[in-house]
N, C-alpha and C positions, 0 to 999 in steps of 0.2 A: 930340528926343535926349537921352537918358540920358546923363548924368556918372559920374564915379567919387564924386565927392557924393552925387550920388542913390542911389546903390547901396550906400557906405557906411550913409546916414540907414535906409534901408530894412532892411541888416541889424541894426543897432543897435536900431532900434526891433521887427524880430520877434525878438533876443532875449529884449531886456527883456517883452515881450508875454510869452513861453515862462515865462521867470522868474517873473513875476508869477503864471502862473496856479498855477504848483507851489508858491506861495506862500515864494519867494524876496523880500525885501526890498533890491533892488539901490541906490535910492539914500533917505539919512536924510532929516531935516527941512529942512536948508538946499537940498538936490537932489545933494548931493556922490555922488558914487559910495562904494561902502563898500569899507573894505578887504580884505574876505575875498574881494567879486567882482573885484576887482582881480585879486588874488592866483590867484584859478580862472582868471581867463581868460588870465593869463599864464603857467599852465601848459598850457593847453589851447594855445596858441602855440608854445610850448616844443616840445610833445609833436609838432604838426602840421609843427614842422620837423626835428623828428629823423628823424620817417615818410619825408618828401621826400627827408632827407639818405641814408636807406637805400635805398630806391625807386628814384630819378633813376640812382643808378649802375649797380643790377642791369640796369634797364630797357635804358638806351643797353647795356652789357654783353650782350645778347641782341637787341639792336635786330639782328644780322647775321644770326642766326640762323633768322630766317623762309624757309622756303625760297621760292621760282621756284614761279608756277604748272606744274604740270607735272613739276618733280623732286620727288624723293622724299625726298632728304635735300640739307638745307644744307651748301653746302661750308665748311667750318673748323668744324665744330660736335661 
């Protein structure tokens, strides 16, 4: 059974592997994550939250506009 911790470890390893492939060093000599990498990850998370904050209300707004099978126009749209 996979757990959230296993998924988190896999995602972390995948990100670290891909950044290493393109030449981005994410760890210094002591093994600490560099400040630049932490800032980039924080910016990506913030952008993801902003996109979700925009898309979720739009999806909820148009969820009632899906027509029933056989109907030509959804009611109230």
